[in-house]
C-alpha positions as CSV (number, residue, x, y, z in Angstrom):
1,X,-106.4,113.4,100.7
2,X,-104.9,114.1,104.1
3,X,-108.2,113.4,105.9
4,X,-108.5,110.1,104.0
5,X,-104.9,109.1,105.0
6,X,-105.6,110.0,108.6
7,X,-108.8,107.8,108.5
8,X,-106.8,105.0,107.1
9,X,-104.2,105.3,109.8
10,X,-106.9,105.3,112.5
11,X,-108.5,102.2,111.0
12,X,-105.1,100.5,110.9
13,X,-104.4,101.4,114.6
14,X,-107.9,100.1,115.6
15,X,-107.4,96.9,113.5
16,X,-104.0,96.3,115.1
17,X,-105.4,96.8,118.6
18,X,-108.1,94.2,117.9
19,X,-105.4,91.8,116.6
20,X,-103.2,92.5,119.6
21,X,-106.2,91.7,121.9
22,X,-106.6,88.4,120.1
23,X,-102.9,87.6,120.3
24,X,-102.9,88.5,124.1
25,X,-105.9,86.2,124.5
26,X,-104.0,83.3,122.8
27,X,-101.0,84.0,125.1
28,X,-103.3,83.9,128.1
29,X,-104.8,80.7,127.1
30,X,-101.4,79.1,126.4
31,X,-100.2,80.3,129.8
32,X,-103.2,78.8,131.6
33,X,-102.6,75.5,129.8
34,X,-98.9,75.6,130.7
35,X,-99.7,76.1,134.4
36,X,-102.6,73.7,134.2
37,X,-105.0,76.3,135.7
38,X,-108.1,78.1,134.6
39,X,-107.9,81.4,132.8
40,X,-109.2,83.2,135.9
41,X,-106.4,81.4,138.0
42,X,-103.8,82.5,135.4
43,X,-105.1,86.1,135.6
44,X,-104.8,85.9,139.4
45,X,-101.3,84.5,139.1
46,X,-100.4,87.4,136.8
47,X,-101.7,89.9,139.4
48,X,-99.8,88.3,142.2
49,X,-96.5,88.0,140.3
50,X,-96.8,91.7,139.4
51,X,-97.9,92.9,142.9
52,X,-96.5,90.4,145.3
53,X,-98.5,89.9,148.5
54,X,-102.0,91.1,147.9
55,X,-105.2,91.2,150.0
56,X,-108.1,89.0,148.9
57,X,-110.4,92.0,148.4
58,X,-107.8,93.5,146.1
59,X,-107.7,90.2,144.1
60,X,-111.5,90.2,143.9
61,X,-111.4,93.6,142.3
62,X,-108.4,92.8,140.1
63,X,-109.8,89.6,138.6
64,X,-113.4,90.7,138.5
65,X,-114.9,87.7,140.3
66,X,-117.0,87.4,143.4
67,X,-115.5,86.6,146.9
68,X,-116.8,83.0,146.8
69,X,-115.4,82.4,143.4
70,X,-112.0,83.9,144.4
71,X,-112.0,81.9,147.6
72,X,-112.6,78.6,145.6
73,X,-110.0,79.7,143.1
74,X,-107.4,80.3,145.8
75,X,-108.1,76.9,147.3
76,X,-107.2,75.3,144.0
77,X,-104.2,77.4,143.5
78,X,-102.9,76.8,147.0
79,X,-103.4,73.0,146.5
80,X,-101.4,73.3,143.2
81,X,-98.6,75.1,145.2
82,X,-98.9,78.4,143.4
83,X,-100.0,80.6,146.3
84,X,-100.0,80.8,150.1
85,X,-102.4,82.7,152.4
86,X,-101.1,84.6,155.4
87,X,-102.6,86.9,157.9
88,X,-101.8,90.6,157.5
89,X,-99.3,91.9,160.0
90,X,-101.3,95.1,160.4
91,X,-104.8,93.5,160.7
92,X,-104.8,89.8,161.7
93,X,-108.4,89.5,160.4
94,X,-107.2,90.4,156.9
95,X,-106.0,87.5,154.7
96,X,-103.2,88.2,152.3
97,X,-102.2,86.1,149.3
98,X,-98.7,85.8,147.9
99,X,-97.2,83.8,145.1
100,X,-95.0,80.9,146.1
101,X,-91.4,80.5,144.9
102,X,-92.8,77.8,142.5
103,X,-95.2,80.3,140.9
104,X,-92.4,83.0,140.6
105,X,-89.9,80.5,139.1
106,X,-92.4,79.1,136.6
107,X,-93.5,82.6,135.6
108,X,-89.9,83.5,135.1
109,X,-89.3,80.5,132.9
110,X,-92.3,81.4,130.7
111,X,-92.1,85.2,130.5
112,X,-88.4,86.2,130.8
113,X,-87.9,85.9,127.1
114,X,-91.0,87.8,126.3
115,X,-90.1,90.6,128.7
116,X,-86.7,90.8,127.1
117,X,-88.1,91.0,123.6
118,X,-90.7,93.6,124.5
119,X,-88.0,95.7,126.2
120,X,-85.9,95.5,123.1
121,X,-88.8,96.5,121.0
122,X,-89.8,99.6,123.1
123,X,-86.2,100.7,123.5
124,X,-86.1,101.4,119.7
125,X,-88.5,104.4,120.2
126,X,-87.3,107.9,121.3
127,X,-88.5,109.2,124.7
128,X,-91.2,111.4,123.3
129,X,-92.8,108.5,121.5
130,X,-92.5,106.3,124.6
131,X,-94.4,108.9,126.5
132,X,-97.1,109.0,123.8
133,X,-97.3,105.2,123.8
134,X,-97.5,104.9,127.6
135,X,-100.3,107.6,127.6
136,X,-102.1,105.8,124.8
137,X,-102.0,102.5,126.5
138,X,-103.0,104.0,129.9
139,X,-106.0,105.7,128.3
140,X,-106.9,102.6,126.3
141,X,-106.9,100.5,129.5
142,X,-109.2,103.1,131.2
143,X,-111.6,102.8,128.3
144,X,-111.5,99.0,128.3
145,X,-112.0,98.9,132.1
146,X,-114.9,101.2,131.9
147,X,-116.6,99.1,129.2
148,X,-115.9,95.9,131.0
149,X,-117.5,97.3,134.2
150,X,-120.5,98.5,132.1
151,X,-121.0,95.1,130.5
152,X,-120.7,93.3,133.8
153,X,-123.3,95.7,135.3
154,X,-125.7,95.1,132.4
155,X,-125.1,91.3,132.8
156,X,-125.9,91.4,136.5
157,X,-129.1,93.3,135.8
158,X,-130.5,90.5,133.6
């Protein structure tokens, strides 16, 4: 009976993870629509609002697109007023990208409530469970990143 119950719990967790992925996808789509940008541009804005000023090569890696695709995307985002490009202080040949005040303000309007609700949710858990949750999420992200890279490599081989 105990083994059956554990299998049911595992299946429940896996089903909830898939549902969470779908919900996150819907949130990403709604966000892109709100900002009137593509999904890739919204992902780029997310990276920039988390990291602040970031090198173009780092963005290429973070969003999983080619340099030419990221360059075209940054052109559109700059035209929309969401990013600015600046030369690195350390290496004048390196181009850095940073979110504009407009991007940060719009992101705050959209996500402050979500951040507050999620913080309230996780604060209900004791420290040992938060450590377990953080570890689980970190390991899940590593697995997902590995699979995404593998699928991209197989796609590029076709």
